[in-house]
C-alpha positions in Angstrom: -16.9 -50.6 12.9 -15.6 -54.0 13.9 -12.1 -52.5 14.5 -13.6 -49.7 16.6 -15.4 -52.1 18.9 -12.4 -54.4 19.1 -10.3 -51.4 20.4 -13.0 -50.5 22.9 -12.9 -54.1 24.3 -9.1 -54.0 24.5 -9.2 -50.6 26.4 -11.8 -51.9 28.8 -9.7 -55.0 29.5 -6.7 -52.8 30.3 -8.7 -50.6 32.6 -9.8 -53.7 34.7 -6.1 -54.4 35.4 -7.0 -58.0 36.3 -8.9 -56.8 39.3 -12.1 -58.4 40.5 -14.7 -56.8 42.8 -15.3 -59.2 45.7 -17.4 -57.2 48.1 -18.7 -53.8 49.2 -19.7 -52.0 52.4 -22.1 -49.1 52.3 -21.3 -46.1 54.5 -23.8 -43.4 55.4 -21.1 -40.7 55.0 -18.2 -39.9 52.7 -14.9 -41.8 53.1 -11.5 -40.3 52.7 -8.7 -42.9 53.0 -8.0 -46.6 53.6 -5.2 -48.9 54.7 -4.8 -52.6 55.4 -3.8 -54.2 58.6 -2.5 -57.8 58.7 -2.6 -59.6 62.0 0.0 -62.1 63.2 -2.3 -64.9 62.2 -2.5 -63.4 58.7 -6.1 -62.3 59.1 -6.7 -59.1 57.3 -8.6 -55.9 58.2 -9.5 -52.7 56.4 -9.0 -49.4 58.3 -11.2 -46.8 56.7 -11.4 -43.1 57.5 -14.9 -41.5 57.2 -16.1 -38.0 57.8 -16.5 -38.5 61.5 -15.0 -42.0 62.3 -12.2 -44.5 61.8 -13.9 -47.7 60.8 -12.4 -51.1 61.2 -13.6 -54.1 59.1 -12.8 -57.8 59.4 -12.0 -59.2 55.9 -12.1 -62.9 56.9 -14.8 -63.2 54.2 -13.8 -60.5 51.6 -17.2 -60.9 50.0 -18.8 -59.7 53.2 -16.7 -57.2 55.1 -17.8 -56.9 58.7 -17.4 -53.7 60.7 -15.9 -54.7 64.1 -15.1 -51.2 65.5 -16.1 -47.6 64.8 -14.0 -44.9 66.5 -15.6 -41.4 66.6 -13.4 -38.4 66.1 -13.4 -34.9 64.8 -15.4 -34.2 61.6 -12.8 -34.0 58.8 -12.6 -34.6 55.1 -9.1 -36.0 55.7 -7.7 -38.8 57.7 -4.5 -40.8 57.1 -3.5 -44.1 58.7 -0.5 -46.4 58.9 0.4 -49.7 60.6 3.4 -50.6 62.8 3.3 -54.0 64.5 0.0 -54.6 66.1 -0.9 -50.9 66.1 -2.5 -48.5 63.7 -1.9 -44.8 63.8 -4.4 -42.3 62.4 -4.1 -38.5 61.8 -6.9 -36.0 61.3 -6.3 -32.5 60.0 -9.2 -30.8 61.7 -10.3 -30.7 65.4 -8.2 -31.8 68.3 -7.8 -35.6 68.0 -4.1 -35.5 68.2 -2.8 -38.9 67.0 -5.3 -41.8 67.3 -3.4 -45.0 68.5 -5.4 -48.2 67.8 -4.3 -51.5 69.5 -5.2 -54.3 67.2 -3.5 -57.0 69.3 -6.7 -58.8 70.3 -8.7 -58.0 67.1 -11.5 -58.5 66.3 -12.9 -59.3 69.7 -11.2 -56.5 71.7 -9.9 -53.5 69.8 -8.8 -50.6 72.0 -7.6 -47.1 71.3 -6.6 -43.7 72.7 -6.0 -40.2 71.4 -2.3 -39.3 71.9 -2.1 -35.6 72.6 1.4 -34.8 74.0 2.8 -31.3 74.5 5.5 -30.9 71.9 7.6 -27.7 71.6 5.3 -26.0 74.0 2.1 -26.9 72.1 -0.5 -29.7 72.4 -0.7 -31.9 69.4 -4.1 -31.5 67.9 -4.0 -32.0 64.1 -1.8 -33.5 61.5 -2.5 -34.0 57.8 -0.5 -37.1 57.0 1.6 -39.8 58.6 4.3 -42.1 57.2 6.2 -44.8 59.2 9.6 -45.9 58.0 11.3 -49.3 58.2 12.9 -48.4 61.6 9.6 -47.6 63.3 9.9 -43.8 63.1 6.6 -42.1 62.3 6.8 -38.8 60.4 3.8 -36.6 61.1 3.2 -34.0 58.4 1.2 -30.8 58.4 0.6 -30.6 62.1 -0.5 -27.7 64.2 3.1 -27.6 65.6 6.5 -26.6 64.0 4.7 -24.5 61.4 3.4 -27.7 59.9 6.9 -29.1 59.4 7.4 -32.8 60.0 7.4 -34.1 63.6 9.4 -37.4 64.1 7.9 -39.8 66.6 9.2 -43.2 67.8 6.6 -45.9 67.6 9.0 -48.9 67.6 10.3 -48.7 71.2 6.8 -48.8 72.8 4.2 -48.9 70.1 1.3 -48.2 72.5 3.0 -45.2 73.9 4.6 -43.1 71.1 7.4 -40.7 72.0 8.4 -37.5 70.3 11.9 -37.5 68.9 12.6 -34.3 67.0 11.2 -31.8 64.6 12.4 -31.6 61.0 12.5 -28.3 59.1 9.8 -25.9 60.2 8.3 -25.6 56.7 4.7 -26.9 56.1 4.8 -30.4 54.7 1.7 -31.7 52.9 3.1 -35.2 52.9 6.2 -37.1 53.9 8.1 -40.2 53.0 11.3 -41.6 54.5 13.7 -44.3 53.4 17.0 -45.1 54.9 18.3 -41.8 56.4 16.5 -39.5 54.0 13.2 -37.7 54.6 11.3 -36.5 51.5 8.6 -33.8 51.9 6.2 -32.1 49.6 6.4 -28.5 50.8 3.2 -27.5 49.0 3.1 -23.8 50.1 6.4 -23.1 48.5 5.9 -25.4 45.5 9.0 -27.6 46.3 9.9 -31.2 46.8 12.5 -31.3 49.6 15.0 -33.8 51.0 16.4 -33.8 54.5 19.2 -36.0 56.1 17.6 -37.5 59.2 20.5 -39.9 60.1 21.0 -37.8 63.3 17.6 -36.9 64.5 19.1 -34.2 66.8 20.9 -32.6 63.8 18.7 -32.8 60.8 20.1 -31.1 57.7 18.6 -30.0 54.4 19.9 -31.8 51.3 18.0 -29.8 48.7 
């Protein structure tokens, strides 16, 4: 019996992974994703997707998160968000929000945003499932309503407040995407494949396998 309880204590200690709960925030609806934003002054914020909003929280006191902005959008069980510079970009895979562009430059006192809905390849951007931003400032939008759901490459480095479309990758639905160096990796969920594409030349993207 002693050995059994000793093992239980050891397993519990491993599950904690040296993490300590500091604070909580109670939402009135389900949440779906979260990312962190670190301002130039090193202050930290949590960007949280909920069923109907993108919620921004000041973590100056991590034991007491304070909501400083709530941006209403389409009702969706899925949002994804990533940071580049002083901006946060949020995708939603239902409705017609396009790409939510949040300017955090003057946070927490003055957070502004707009829904970017360009016409790309003859269609208006309305939904995307996921977003990834690489080290060069290229955003890879996956699972959008354009290009059969294949990745759309967007430049957010040149003018972060005004993204610009660069090129489409393979027109195969991508559930998620990750890019490093000159290689784009996609999870092509509908065909059960993990694919790689050479994106060194955005105007001549080639499949690697």
